[in-house]
C-alpha positions as CSV (number, residue, x, y, z in Angstrom):
1,M,-124.9,-87.8,40.0
2,P,-123.7,-90.8,40.2
3,Q,-122.0,-91.3,43.8
4,A,-119.1,-94.1,44.7
5,S,-117.6,-95.5,47.7
6,L,-114.5,-96.8,47.4
7,H,-114.1,-99.7,49.3
8,D,-110.1,-100.4,48.3
9,R,-109.3,-97.2,49.6
10,A,-108.8,-97.1,54.0
11,V,-108.9,-93.9,56.4
12,V,-106.0,-93.0,58.8
13,R,-106.5,-90.4,61.4
14,I,-104.1,-87.9,62.4
15,T,-105.1,-85.6,64.7
16,G,-103.3,-83.5,67.9
17,P,-102.2,-79.9,68.6
18,D,-99.3,-80.7,66.9
19,S,-100.7,-83.1,63.5
20,G,-100.2,-80.0,60.8
21,A,-96.7,-79.0,61.5
22,V,-95.7,-82.8,61.5
23,L,-97.7,-83.2,58.5
24,H,-96.0,-80.4,56.7
25,N,-92.5,-80.8,57.7
26,V,-92.8,-84.3,56.6
27,L,-95.1,-84.6,53.5
28,T,-94.9,-83.6,50.0
29,L,-98.2,-81.2,50.2
30,D,-99.0,-77.9,51.2
31,L,-100.7,-78.4,54.6
32,P,-102.1,-74.2,54.6
33,D,-103.2,-75.0,51.3
34,V,-105.2,-78.4,52.5
35,D,-106.9,-76.0,55.6
36,R,-107.8,-73.7,52.9
37,H,-110.0,-76.4,50.2
38,G,-110.2,-78.9,52.8
39,S,-108.6,-81.3,51.2
40,G,-104.6,-82.1,48.9
41,Y,-103.1,-84.6,47.0
42,G,-99.7,-86.0,48.3
43,A,-97.0,-88.4,49.4
44,L,-94.7,-89.7,52.2
45,L,-91.2,-90.5,50.2
46,T,-87.9,-92.1,50.8
47,P,-85.2,-89.9,52.2
48,Q,-84.2,-91.0,48.3
49,G,-87.3,-89.1,47.0
50,K,-88.9,-92.2,45.7
51,I,-92.7,-92.4,46.9
52,L,-93.8,-94.8,49.6
53,W,-96.8,-93.9,49.5
54,D,-99.6,-91.4,48.2
55,F,-103.1,-90.4,48.8
56,V,-105.5,-87.8,49.2
57,L,-105.2,-85.6,52.8
58,H,-108.4,-84.4,54.2
59,R,-109.0,-81.5,56.6
60,L,-111.5,-82.8,59.7
61,P,-112.3,-80.6,62.5
62,D,-109.6,-82.1,64.9
63,G,-106.9,-82.7,62.6
64,Y,-106.3,-84.7,58.9
65,A,-107.1,-87.8,57.3
66,A,-105.1,-89.3,54.4
67,D,-107.1,-91.4,51.7
68,L,-104.5,-94.6,50.7
69,R,-105.0,-97.7,49.9
70,A,-106.5,-100.1,52.5
71,D,-103.7,-102.7,51.9
72,Q,-101.1,-100.3,52.6
73,A,-102.8,-98.3,55.5
74,E,-101.4,-99.9,58.6
75,A,-98.2,-99.5,57.3
76,F,-98.4,-95.8,56.3
77,A,-99.8,-95.5,60.2
78,K,-96.4,-97.2,61.6
79,R,-94.3,-95.5,59.1
80,L,-95.4,-91.5,60.0
81,A,-95.4,-92.4,63.7
82,L,-91.4,-92.6,63.5
83,Y,-91.9,-88.9,62.3
84,K,-93.9,-87.7,65.4
85,L,-90.7,-88.0,68.3
86,R,-92.8,-86.4,71.6
87,A,-95.3,-84.5,69.1
88,K,-98.7,-84.0,70.7
89,V,-100.1,-86.0,67.7
90,E,-102.3,-89.3,67.6
91,I,-102.1,-91.8,64.8
92,A,-104.6,-94.2,64.1
93,A,-107.0,-96.0,61.5
94,A,-110.3,-94.7,61.0
95,P,-112.8,-97.9,60.2
96,D,-116.2,-95.8,60.9
97,L,-115.0,-93.6,58.1
98,A,-114.9,-94.2,54.4
99,V,-114.4,-92.5,51.0
100,F,-117.1,-91.2,48.9
101,V,-117.0,-89.6,45.0
102,E,-119.0,-87.9,43.3
103,W,-118.7,-87.2,39.5
104,P,-119.1,-84.4,37.8
105,E,-118.0,-82.1,40.8
106,S,-120.7,-80.9,43.2
107,P,-120.7,-77.7,45.3
108,E,-121.9,-80.1,48.6
109,H,-118.2,-82.1,48.5
110,P,-114.8,-80.6,48.5
111,A,-113.1,-80.9,44.7
112,D,-110.4,-84.3,43.4
113,P,-107.5,-81.9,44.8
114,R,-105.7,-83.8,41.5
115,L,-108.1,-82.6,38.7
116,A,-111.7,-80.8,38.8
117,L,-112.9,-83.3,36.2
118,L,-112.3,-86.5,38.5
119,G,-115.5,-84.6,40.3
120,S,-115.6,-84.4,44.3
121,R,-114.2,-86.4,46.8
122,W,-114.8,-86.6,51.0
123,L,-115.2,-89.1,53.8
124,A,-118.1,-90.0,55.6
125,P,-119.5,-92.8,57.6
126,A,-118.7,-95.9,56.6
127,G,-122.1,-97.5,55.3
128,S,-123.7,-94.5,53.6
129,V,-125.4,-94.8,50.8
130,A,-123.9,-95.6,47.6
131,T,-125.7,-95.0,44.0
132,A,-122.7,-96.4,41.9
133,A,-120.1,-99.2,41.7
134,A,-116.8,-98.5,42.4
135,A,-115.5,-99.5,38.6
136,D,-117.2,-97.1,37.6
137,W,-115.6,-94.3,39.0
138,H,-112.4,-96.5,38.1
139,R,-113.6,-96.6,34.6
140,H,-113.7,-92.7,34.6
141,R,-110.2,-92.4,36.4
142,I,-108.7,-94.0,33.8
143,A,-110.8,-92.3,31.1
144,L,-108.8,-88.5,32.7
145,V,-105.7,-90.9,33.1
146,I,-104.8,-89.9,36.6
147,P,-102.4,-92.5,37.7
148,E,-102.9,-93.8,41.2
149,G,-100.3,-96.0,43.2
150,G,-99.7,-99.3,43.7
151,V,-101.6,-100.3,40.6
152,D,-100.7,-97.2,38.1
153,F,-96.4,-96.9,39.8
154,V,-94.4,-99.1,42.0
155,F,-94.3,-97.8,45.7
156,G,-90.6,-97.9,47.0
157,D,-89.7,-97.7,42.8
158,T,-90.6,-94.0,41.7
159,F,-89.9,-90.6,41.9
160,P,-93.3,-88.1,42.2
161,H,-92.4,-86.4,38.9
162,D,-92.8,-90.3,37.1
163,A,-96.2,-90.5,38.5
164,A,-97.0,-87.0,37.0
165,M,-97.3,-85.3,40.7
166,D,-96.3,-82.0,40.1
167,S,-98.7,-82.1,36.7
168,L,-101.3,-83.3,39.5
169,H,-100.5,-80.9,42.3
170,G,-98.8,-83.2,44.4
171,I,-95.6,-81.4,45.2
172,A,-95.4,-77.5,46.9
173,F,-92.3,-76.7,45.7
174,D,-92.1,-73.2,47.7
175,K,-93.0,-74.9,50.5
176,G,-89.6,-75.7,53.4
177,C,-88.1,-79.3,53.6
178,Y,-89.9,-82.2,53.8
179,I,-88.5,-85.7,53.4
180,G,-86.8,-86.1,50.4
181,Q,-87.1,-83.1,49.0
182,E,-83.7,-82.5,47.8
183,V,-83.7,-85.0,45.0
184,V,-87.5,-83.8,43.9
185,S,-86.2,-80.3,44.0
186,R,-83.1,-81.2,41.6
187,M,-85.0,-83.4,39.4
188,R,-87.3,-80.6,38.6
189,H,-84.8,-77.3,38.4
190,R,-82.8,-80.0,35.8
191,G,-85.4,-81.5,34.2
192,T,-84.3,-85.2,34.7
193,A,-87.6,-86.8,34.5
194,R,-87.9,-89.6,32.2
195,R,-90.2,-91.5,32.8
196,R,-93.8,-90.2,32.8
197,I,-97.4,-91.0,32.6
198,V,-99.2,-91.4,29.3
199,A,-102.7,-92.2,27.7
200,L,-102.8,-96.0,25.5
201,H,-105.6,-96.8,23.9
202,A,-106.1,-100.1,22.0
203,A,-108.7,-101.4,19.6
204,G,-109.2,-104.6,22.2
205,I,-109.2,-105.6,25.4
206,L,-105.4,-104.4,27.2
207,P,-103.8,-107.2,29.4
208,E,-103.3,-106.8,33.5
209,P,-101.9,-104.4,35.5
210,G,-97.9,-105.0,35.5
211,A,-97.7,-105.9,31.3
212,E,-94.6,-104.2,30.0
213,I,-94.6,-101.8,27.3
214,T,-92.8,-102.5,24.3
215,A,-90.8,-101.1,20.7
216,G,-89.9,-103.8,19.0
217,D,-87.9,-106.0,21.5
218,R,-87.1,-102.7,23.0
219,P,-88.8,-102.4,26.8
220,L,-90.1,-98.8,27.6
221,G,-92.0,-99.7,29.9
222,R,-95.0,-100.8,32.1
223,L,-98.5,-101.0,32.1
224,G,-101.1,-99.3,34.8
225,S,-104.9,-99.9,34.8
226,S,-107.2,-100.2,31.8
227,A,-110.6,-100.3,30.7
228,D,-112.3,-100.1,27.9
229,G,-109.7,-100.4,25.8
230,R,-108.2,-97.2,27.6
231,G,-105.4,-97.7,30.1
232,I,-102.3,-95.8,32.0
233,G,-98.5,-96.8,30.9
234,L,-95.2,-95.4,32.7
235,V,-92.8,-94.7,30.2
236,R,-89.6,-94.0,29.4
237,L,-90.9,-90.7,27.2
238,D,-87.1,-90.2,24.9
239,R,-87.4,-94.2,24.3
240,L,-91.4,-94.0,23.5
241,R,-90.5,-91.0,21.0
242,A,-87.9,-92.3,19.2
243,A,-90.1,-95.7,18.3
244,L,-92.6,-93.1,17.2
245,D,-90.7,-91.3,15.2
246,A,-88.9,-94.4,13.6
247,G,-92.7,-95.7,12.8
248,V,-92.3,-99.1,15.0
249,P,-95.3,-100.6,16.6
250,I,-96.3,-100.1,20.5
251,L,-97.5,-103.1,22.3
252,A,-98.6,-103.5,25.8
253,G,-98.0,-107.2,26.4
254,G,-98.8,-108.1,22.6
255,E,-101.7,-105.9,22.3
256,E,-100.8,-102.7,19.9
257,V,-101.8,-99.8,21.5
258,G,-101.9,-96.0,20.8
259,V,-99.9,-93.6,23.1
260,E,-100.8,-89.8,23.7
261,L,-100.1,-87.2,26.7
262,P,-102.6,-86.0,29.1
263,T,-104.8,-83.4,28.2
264,W,-103.9,-82.0,31.7
265,A,-99.9,-82.9,31.6
266,T,-97.4,-79.8,32.0
267,Y,-94.7,-81.9,30.7
268,S,-94.4,-82.9,27.0
269,W,-92.0,-84.5,24.7
270,P,-87.8,-83.8,24.6
271,A,-86.9,-82.2,22.0
272,D,-84.5,-85.1,21.0
273,A,-85.1,-88.9,21.7
274,A,-82.3,-90.7,22.6
275,A,-83.0,-93.6,21.3
276,G,-79.7,-95.8,22.0
277,E,-79.3,-94.3,25.8
278,D,-80.0,-96.4,28.8
């Protein structure tokens, strides 16, 4: 089974006797679940409920470690430090650790907390041997339509429901308050999430991330990562359904694409397509 080291990820270690309590009160995920399973998927939100960073949180013998985009690790650590106040918590970069993945899932390592089909995901000493390239794993991720922050959705401008965190086990709806919790809970109960992750496929090569997805001259959303003619899009589902019902071609940066909901999605097409709604 292929194993890859994800060089585009970095690790931030969060340790100390109060680390679990601080993280539980701030992040979207449930820390007891992380303790039981070895890892969990979650995010740190703004008070308005938008994603600042998403990450996989790993259990360590002396605390926890977040794996997240390497170019965001320093900012994440600084922001998280604002919430520890007088708690006994240490937050620091961990350049001695690297993120490794293996697919299919290996019984020797924890399963990726978002979707078992992704395979296993764990932390190991930096420089450990890998048998595959990170690009190979990203092809696997894209084929499964699993979004990653910073490429498939924009940090600071995306609600957890937009990024399908409710479908990918990234939100603990049954725990107490955390930063942004009121907005996330309201979106769940009112069913007001209109932007959602979709699977795209094209006959040719898809454009770079950030390309606009359109139906005629009407914007639907943006393209994220892609590989081998498959891509991940974040779109307004109501507008997309109206376009599909009307037989309007869907384009990603000028390339015609087919669109489907991910097989793992717990959301569905809207009952009524609001073609004229903004």
